[in-house]
C-alpha positions, 0 to 999 in steps of 0.5 A, spaced: 343 330 056 338 325 059 336 323 066 331 318 066 328 320 073 321 317 075 315 320 077 317 317 084 324 319 084 323 326 083 318 326 089 324 323 093 329 329 090 323 334 092 322 331 099 331 331 100 331 338 097 325 340 102 330 337 108 336 340 105 333 347 105 330 346 113 335 342 116 342 342 111 346 336 109 346 333 116 339 333 116 338 329 109 338 322 111 334 316 108 330 316 115 328 323 114 326 322 107 322 317 109 318 320 114 317 326 110 314 322 104 311 317 109 314 311 106 318 306 109 326 307 109 326 301 104 321 304 099 326 309 099 332 304 097 328 301 092 329 307 088 336 310 090 341 306 093 344 312 098 343 319 100 349 320 095 345 317 089 339 321 091 343 328 091 347 326 085 340 325 081 338 331 084 344 335 081 343 332 074 336 333 074 337 341 075 343 340 069 338 337 065 332 342 066 337 348 065 340 346 059 333 345 056 330 352 058 337 354 056 337 351 049 331 354 048 333 361 049 339 360 045 336 357 039 331 362 039 330 369 036 333 375 040 338 380 040 344 378 045 342 382 050 335 379 050 338 372 050 342 375 056 336 377 060 332 371 058 337 365 060 337 369 068 330 370 068 328 363 066 333 361 072 329 365 077 322 362 074 325 355 075 328 357 083 321 361 084 318 354 083 323 350 086 327 353 091 331 347 094 335 347 088 338 354 090 340 350 097 343 344 093 347 348 089 349 353 094 350 348 100 358 348 102 357 342 105 355 338 099 362 340 096 364 335 102 360 329 101 363 326 095 367 327 088 361 324 085 357 330 088 363 335 086 362 333 079 354 334 079 356 341 081 361 341 076 356 339 070 351 345 072 356 350 072 358 347 065 351 347 062 350 355 064 357 356 061 356 353 055 350 357 054 352 364 057 359 364 054 356 364 047 351 369 048 356 374 051 361 372 044 355 374 040 354 380 043 362 382 043 362 380 035 355 384 034 358 390 038 353 390 044 358 387 049 364 390 051 371 387 048 375 390 053 376 383 057 374 376 054 368 373 054 370 368 059 372 373 064 365 376 063 362 370 063 365 369 071 363 376 073 356 374 071 356 367 074 359 370 080 354 376 081 348 371 079 351 366 085 351 372 090 344 374 088 341 367 089 345 366 095 342 373 098 335 370 096 336 364 100 339 368 106 332 372 106 328 365 107 326 366 100 322 372 102 325 377 097 322 378 090 327 374 086 324 377 080 325 384 082 332 383 085 334 379 079 332 384 074 335 389 078 342 385 077 340 384 070 340 391 069 347 393 073 350 387 069 348 390 063 351 397 065 357 393 066 358 389 060 355 393 054 359 397 050 360 404 051 
């Protein structure tokens, strides 16, 4: 998975994320992006042909960066529990630096925009599952995680919990401590999924 994003395109993606965070999907216009960046609208169009292309690039960039971080964790040393924690802690650090990605992923309005955007959102979900599921399977096979439910169902429970945590963080205006609250969630999830 490689998304060739130029430095200027990344700047546009970040400006789009800031607008999305402040004004929602309705405020995310080429005109507003040009204003935010102090560019002309035509300068934006030199890099992206539409707002949809910018959103898809943003989501694909997120999927790629997530895959890179998660691959390092998955291929590194550590117990299933350590890898489980590390996967989510890498997300906390990334989102803390770039909170607008949380807005993009959790924006219900984006799901109404286009099929291409829905496919990009689904790609993010698949990337997360492609790393979390094997970690949970490994934990079940090594007797660390419960096998009373399938690893796939555990994946759904964990991902839904993480999504709720990120939604709460967003609704706090990103003022809550993402690491403290996130680690409390991880502790609680591990109590639930670890074999008794």
